[in-house]
C-alpha positions as CSV (number, residue, x, y, z in Angstrom):
1,X,2.0,49.0,-13.2
2,X,4.6,51.5,-11.1
3,X,2.0,53.8,-11.4
4,X,-0.7,51.7,-10.5
5,X,1.2,50.9,-7.1
6,X,2.0,54.8,-6.0
7,X,-1.6,55.4,-6.4
8,X,-2.7,52.8,-4.3
9,X,0.0,53.9,-2.0
10,X,-1.6,57.4,-1.6
11,X,-4.7,56.2,-1.5
12,X,-4.3,53.9,1.2
13,X,-1.9,56.0,3.5
14,X,-3.3,57.2,6.8
15,X,-4.0,60.8,6.6
16,X,-3.9,61.3,3.0
17,X,-5.5,64.2,1.2
18,X,-8.6,63.1,-0.8
19,X,-7.9,63.6,-4.2
20,X,-9.3,66.1,-6.2
21,X,-11.7,65.2,-8.8
22,X,-9.4,66.7,-11.7
23,X,-6.3,64.6,-10.1
24,X,-8.5,61.6,-10.1
25,X,-9.1,61.8,-13.7
26,X,-5.6,62.2,-14.2
27,X,-4.6,59.1,-12.2
28,X,-7.3,56.9,-13.9
29,X,-6.3,58.1,-17.5
30,X,-2.4,57.3,-16.0
31,X,-3.9,53.8,-15.0
32,X,-5.3,52.9,-18.5
33,X,-2.0,54.1,-20.2
34,X,0.0,51.6,-18.2
35,X,-2.2,48.6,-18.6
36,X,-2.0,49.1,-22.7
37,X,1.4,49.6,-22.7
38,X,1.6,46.0,-21.4
39,X,-0.3,45.0,-24.5
40,X,2.0,43.8,-27.7
41,X,0.4,45.2,-31.5
42,X,-2.3,43.1,-32.3
43,X,-3.5,42.2,-28.9
44,X,-7.2,43.1,-28.5
45,X,-7.0,43.5,-24.7
46,X,-3.4,42.6,-23.4
47,X,-4.8,39.5,-21.9
48,X,-2.7,36.8,-23.5
49,X,0.5,39.0,-22.8
50,X,-0.2,39.8,-19.4
51,X,-1.0,36.0,-18.5
52,X,2.6,35.1,-19.8
53,X,3.8,38.3,-18.0
54,X,2.2,37.2,-14.6
55,X,3.2,32.9,-14.9
56,X,5.1,31.4,-12.0
57,X,9.1,30.1,-13.1
58,X,9.3,26.8,-13.2
59,X,10.1,25.4,-9.9
60,X,12.7,22.6,-9.6
61,X,13.7,20.6,-6.1
62,X,16.0,17.5,-5.3
63,X,15.4,15.4,-2.1
64,X,17.4,12.7,-1.3
65,X,17.6,10.1,1.4
66,X,20.2,7.8,2.5
67,X,19.7,5.0,5.0
68,X,22.0,2.6,6.9
69,X,20.2,-0.4,8.0
70,X,21.0,-3.4,10.2
71,X,18.4,-6.4,10.7
72,X,19.0,-8.9,13.5
73,X,17.3,-12.0,11.0
74,X,18.8,-12.6,7.7
75,X,15.7,-14.3,6.6
76,X,13.1,-11.1,7.4
77,X,10.4,-10.1,5.5
78,X,11.6,-8.3,2.3
79,X,9.0,-5.1,2.3
80,X,10.2,-3.6,-0.9
81,X,9.5,0.4,-1.4
82,X,11.7,2.6,0.2
83,X,12.7,0.2,2.6
84,X,16.3,-1.7,2.3
85,X,16.2,-5.3,2.7
86,X,19.2,-6.4,3.7
87,X,21.9,-4.8,6.4
88,X,24.1,-1.8,4.9
89,X,23.9,1.2,3.3
90,X,20.9,2.2,0.8
91,X,19.5,4.7,-1.0
92,X,16.0,5.1,-0.4
93,X,14.8,8.1,-2.9
94,X,16.2,10.6,-4.8
95,X,13.3,12.7,-5.9
96,X,13.1,15.3,-8.6
97,X,10.0,17.6,-8.1
98,X,8.9,20.6,-10.4
99,X,5.4,22.7,-10.4
100,X,4.5,26.1,-11.9
101,X,1.4,28.1,-12.2
102,X,0.4,27.7,-16.1
103,X,-1.7,31.2,-16.2
104,X,-4.8,31.8,-13.8
105,X,-6.4,28.5,-14.8
106,X,-3.9,25.8,-14.2
107,X,-0.8,24.8,-12.7
108,X,1.2,21.6,-13.3
109,X,3.5,19.4,-11.0
110,X,5.7,16.5,-11.6
111,X,7.6,14.3,-9.2
112,X,9.9,11.9,-10.2
113,X,11.7,9.2,-8.2
114,X,15.3,8.5,-10.0
115,X,15.6,5.1,-7.3
116,X,12.6,3.7,-9.2
117,X,13.2,5.2,-12.3
118,X,9.3,6.3,-12.7
119,X,6.9,9.2,-11.9
120,X,5.3,9.2,-8.7
121,X,3.0,12.0,-9.8
122,X,2.6,14.2,-12.9
123,X,-0.5,16.0,-12.8
124,X,-2.6,19.0,-14.1
125,X,-4.7,20.9,-11.6
126,X,-7.4,23.6,-12.4
127,X,-7.3,26.6,-9.9
128,X,-10.5,28.6,-10.9
129,X,-13.4,26.3,-11.3
130,X,-16.6,27.8,-9.8
131,X,-18.7,26.4,-7.2
132,X,-15.9,24.7,-4.7
133,X,-14.8,22.1,-7.6
134,X,-11.4,21.2,-8.2
135,X,-10.3,18.7,-11.0
136,X,-6.6,16.8,-11.4
137,X,-6.0,14.8,-14.4
138,X,-2.5,12.9,-14.8
139,X,-0.6,10.3,-13.0
140,X,-1.3,10.9,-8.9
141,X,-1.2,9.2,-5.7
142,X,-5.0,8.7,-4.6
143,X,-5.9,10.1,-1.6
144,X,-6.7,7.4,0.5
145,X,-6.2,7.3,4.0
146,X,-3.4,9.8,5.6
147,X,-0.6,8.2,4.4
148,X,-1.0,7.0,0.8
149,X,-0.6,10.5,-0.7
150,X,2.5,11.5,1.3
151,X,6.1,11.4,-0.3
152,X,9.2,9.7,1.7
153,X,10.3,13.1,3.3
154,X,6.7,13.7,4.9
155,X,6.9,10.5,6.9
156,X,7.6,10.7,10.7
157,X,9.3,7.1,10.4
158,X,11.9,5.7,7.6
159,X,9.7,3.1,6.4
160,X,5.9,2.9,5.2
161,X,2.9,1.4,6.9
162,X,2.5,-2.4,6.3
163,X,-1.6,-1.7,5.8
164,X,-0.2,0.8,2.6
165,X,2.1,-2.3,1.6
166,X,-0.8,-5.2,2.1
167,X,-3.6,-3.1,0.4
168,X,-1.7,-1.5,-2.6
169,X,2.2,-1.9,-3.0
170,X,4.9,-0.5,-1.0
171,X,4.7,2.6,-2.4
172,X,0.9,3.1,-2.4
173,X,-1.4,3.7,-5.4
174,X,-0.3,5.9,-7.9
175,X,-2.2,5.5,-11.4
176,X,-3.2,7.6,-14.4
177,X,-6.5,8.8,-13.9
178,X,-9.0,11.9,-13.1
179,X,-9.9,12.7,-9.4
180,X,-12.4,15.6,-8.6
181,X,-12.9,17.5,-5.6
182,X,-15.6,19.6,-4.2
183,X,-15.6,21.8,-1.0
184,X,-18.9,21.2,0.1
185,X,-20.7,24.4,1.6
186,X,-21.5,23.3,5.4
187,X,-20.4,25.4,8.2
188,X,-17.3,23.3,8.9
189,X,-14.7,22.1,6.5
190,X,-15.9,19.0,4.3
191,X,-14.1,17.9,1.2
192,X,-15.5,15.4,-1.3
193,X,-12.8,13.3,-3.1
194,X,-13.2,11.0,-5.8
195,X,-9.8,9.3,-7.9
196,X,-10.7,7.1,-10.6
197,X,-7.9,5.6,-12.3
198,X,-6.8,3.0,-15.0
199,X,-4.2,1.1,-16.6
200,X,-2.7,-0.4,-13.6
201,X,-2.4,-2.9,-10.9
202,X,-2.0,-3.2,-7.2
203,X,-2.0,-6.0,-4.6
204,X,-5.8,-5.7,-4.6
205,X,-7.2,-4.0,-7.7
206,X,-6.9,-4.5,-11.6
207,X,-7.4,-2.3,-14.6
208,X,-5.2,-3.7,-17.2
209,X,-7.9,-3.4,-20.3
210,X,-10.6,-0.8,-20.1
211,X,-13.9,-1.6,-22.2
212,X,-16.3,-0.3,-19.6
213,X,-16.6,1.6,-16.7
214,X,-16.5,-1.0,-14.6
215,X,-12.8,-2.0,-15.5
216,X,-11.7,1.5,-13.7
217,X,-10.5,1.9,-10.3
218,X,-13.1,4.0,-8.0
219,X,-11.5,6.0,-4.9
220,X,-14.1,7.8,-3.0
221,X,-12.7,9.9,0.3
222,X,-15.0,12.5,2.3
223,X,-12.6,14.4,4.7
224,X,-14.1,16.6,7.4
225,X,-12.0,19.0,9.8
226,X,-13.2,20.5,13.0
227,X,-11.4,22.9,15.3
228,X,-12.4,21.4,18.8
229,X,-10.8,24.2,20.7
230,X,-8.5,26.9,20.0
231,X,-5.4,24.7,20.8
232,X,-6.9,21.4,19.1
233,X,-8.1,20.2,15.6
234,X,-9.8,17.0,14.3
235,X,-9.7,15.5,10.7
236,X,-11.6,12.6,10.2
237,X,-11.7,11.0,6.7
238,X,-13.8,8.1,5.3
239,X,-12.3,6.0,2.6
240,X,-13.2,2.9,-0.2
241,X,-12.2,1.9,-3.1
242,X,-13.6,-0.6,-5.3
243,X,-12.3,-2.3,-8.4
244,X,-11.3,-5.6,-10.2
245,X,-9.5,-8.2,-8.9
246,X,-6.2,-9.2,-9.7
247,X,-7.3,-12.9,-9.4
248,X,-10.2,-13.4,-12.2
249,X,-11.7,-16.9,-12.2
250,X,-11.2,-17.0,-16.0
251,X,-11.3,-14.1,-18.7
252,X,-14.9,-13.8,-19.1
253,X,-15.6,-13.2,-15.4
254,X,-14.2,-10.9,-13.2
255,X,-13.7,-11.1,-9.4
256,X,-14.2,-7.8,-7.3
257,X,-12.2,-6.0,-5.0
258,X,-13.7,-3.6,-2.1
259,X,-11.4,-1.3,0.5
260,X,-12.9,0.4,3.6
261,X,-11.3,2.5,5.7
262,X,-11.5,5.3,8.1
263,X,-8.6,7.7,9.7
264,X,-8.3,10.1,12.6
265,X,-5.7,12.8,12.8
266,X,-5.9,15.0,16.4
267,X,-3.6,17.8,16.6
268,X,-2.8,19.3,19.7
269,X,-0.5,22.9,19.9
270,X,-0.5,24.7,23.4
271,X,0.2,28.0,21.7
272,X,-0.5,29.3,18.2
273,X,2.8,30.5,18.1
274,X,4.5,27.7,20.3
275,X,6.8,25.2,18.6
276,X,5.6,22.3,20.7
277,X,2.6,20.1,18.9
278,X,1.2,16.4,19.5
279,X,-0.1,14.9,16.6
280,X,-2.1,11.5,16.8
281,X,-2.7,9.6,13.7
282,X,-5.0,6.5,13.5
283,X,-6.0,4.6,10.1
284,X,-8.1,1.4,10.0
285,X,-9.1,-0.9,7.0
286,X,-11.1,-3.5,5.8
287,X,-10.7,-5.3,2.8
288,X,-12.9,-8.0,0.8
289,X,-11.0,-9.5,-2.5
290,X,-12.4,-12.4,-4.3
291,X,-10.1,-14.9,-5.6
292,X,-10.8,-18.2,-7.8
293,X,-13.2,-20.4,-5.6
294,X,-12.3,-18.1,-2.3
295,X,-13.2,-14.9,-0.7
296,X,-10.1,-13.2,1.6
297,X,-11.2,-11.0,4.0
298,X,-8.5,-9.1,6.1
299,X,-8.7,-6.2,8.3
300,X,-5.8,-3.9,10.0
301,X,-4.5,-0.7,10.7
302,X,-1.8,1.7,12.6
303,X,-1.6,4.4,15.5
304,X,1.1,6.8,15.7
305,X,1.5,9.7,17.8
306,X,4.4,12.7,17.0
307,X,5.9,15.0,19.1
308,X,7.4,18.1,17.8
309,X,9.7,19.0,20.7
310,X,11.3,22.1,19.2
311,X,11.9,23.6,15.8
312,X,14.8,20.7,15.3
313,X,13.5,17.9,17.3
314,X,10.8,15.3,16.7
315,X,10.2,12.1,18.4
316,X,7.2,9.4,17.3
317,X,6.0,5.8,18.1
318,X,3.7,3.8,15.8
319,X,2.2,0.2,16.6
320,X,0.5,-2.0,13.6
321,X,-1.1,-4.9,13.2
322,X,-2.9,-6.9,10.3
323,X,-5.1,-10.0,10.3
324,X,-6.6,-12.8,8.0
325,X,-10.3,-12.7,9.0
326,X,-11.6,-15.7,6.5
327,X,-9.8,-17.4,3.4
328,X,-7.2,-19.9,2.3
329,X,-3.6,-18.9,2.8
330,X,-1.7,-19.9,-0.7
331,X,1.5,-18.6,-1.3
332,X,0.4,-15.5,-3.1
333,X,-1.1,-14.2,0.2
334,X,2.8,-13.6,1.0
335,X,2.2,-10.1,-1.0
336,X,-1.4,-9.1,-0.1
337,X,-0.8,-9.6,3.8
338,X,0.1,-12.0,6.4
339,X,-0.5,-11.9,10.3
340,X,1.6,-9.3,11.4
341,X,2.3,-6.9,14.3
342,X,5.3,-4.0,14.4
343,X,6.3,-1.3,16.6
344,X,8.8,1.7,16.0
345,X,9.9,4.7,17.5
346,X,12.2,7.2,15.8
347,X,13.9,10.5,16.9
348,X,14.6,13.0,14.2
349,X,16.9,16.2,14.3
350,X,16.7,19.2,11.7
351,X,19.5,21.6,11.7
352,X,17.8,23.5,9.0
353,X,14.7,23.1,6.9
354,X,16.5,21.5,4.0
355,X,18.4,18.8,6.4
356,X,17.1,16.2,8.6
357,X,18.8,13.0,10.4
358,X,17.0,10.2,11.9
359,X,17.2,7.2,13.9
360,X,14.9,4.4,14.3
361,X,14.1,1.1,16.1
362,X,11.6,-1.1,15.2
363,X,10.5,-4.7,16.0
364,X,8.2,-7.0,13.7
365,X,6.7,-10.1,14.3
366,X,5.4,-11.4,10.9
367,X,3.6,-15.1,10.2
368,X,5.9,-17.5,8.9
369,X,9.1,-15.2,10.0
370,X,11.1,-15.1,13.2
371,X,11.2,-11.9,15.6
372,X,13.3,-9.4,13.6
373,X,14.8,-6.2,14.9
374,X,15.2,-3.4,13.0
375,X,17.8,-0.5,13.1
376,X,18.1,2.7,10.9
377,X,19.6,5.8,10.7
378,X,18.5,7.8,7.7
379,X,20.2,11.4,6.0
380,X,18.1,13.4,4.4
381,X,19.0,17.0,2.4
382,X,16.7,19.0,0.0
383,X,17.9,21.4,-2.6
384,X,15.8,23.9,-4.6
385,X,12.6,24.7,-4.1
386,X,9.5,22.0,-3.0
387,X,5.6,22.3,-3.2
388,X,3.7,22.9,-0.1
389,X,2.2,19.4,1.4
390,X,-1.3,19.6,2.8
391,X,-1.6,18.9,6.8
């Protein structure tokens, strides 16, 4: 390998003298001998040993989020997930991440949440399929909207979105299954992703027993990315998810659940090397949920603006709304979505890439509860390696 690097350096050096024929022959012979020396006795071509030697090490990392919360009303709605439900200190999350390339064809990634004692993701991903194809298998966060597949430490706020909670759960949807994605050959970036999952339940979906293809949860997403100007980019997503309803009429008849959504993310950065940027993200959702003798129709979403003021400072604001469009409102609808309005603002300071301090204020008005003021102070620290996240 040393000879190979040295040879490349000689060939590529500016002004280098061309190798003579005899020198080139000696150089090629040395490369062949170098490749053969890496193979163990009995290896036909040294491939298996080369793959092991070239595999990445297992990268481990921890992220800890500690919060201090205050609520103006004791009887406020408890949102669950990583959000505290009472005044005082709270451990929002302790996440272990691990990942490594297995060989030139697969990689493995894992995220385990100690706070709730469950795997958030545990996936095997292909890395060498032809035709711009990629497959993930295992347990994974479904790619729906801009928030469902994001970790706590990727948020601009200390709490999750109301639409994520009402549609799926306080931690989104993460179930075992398989996901395929295709980078469509178009002049602009276009990706089609289809997640197929089962053996789990969300607020809107049920897949407890699989006897046929209709018992699975299907979640297609189409993402398109555009460079509008040298400093402005746009990501547009179309989402849908359909499955059995968690509320069947009886054992022989399954009600259905249909979810549709769209999201826009617009980012402006005045210069390519500037520390300042503005990111505006909007999500909108519509759901039809069949329940015994009724049809629930709901709609809502959120819009947030995040300003990266410098390498260390960020400020963000967010507004959210959820509305019941039709259907009765029994007590079980408390979990699937009540009339809600919420506004929040946050300021974050990051002394380094591995720590962050965030202050947040929020005001929420939820059907059946009194107006509630929310104050939060969050400290987040990371140790070790952590995989890169998508924009």
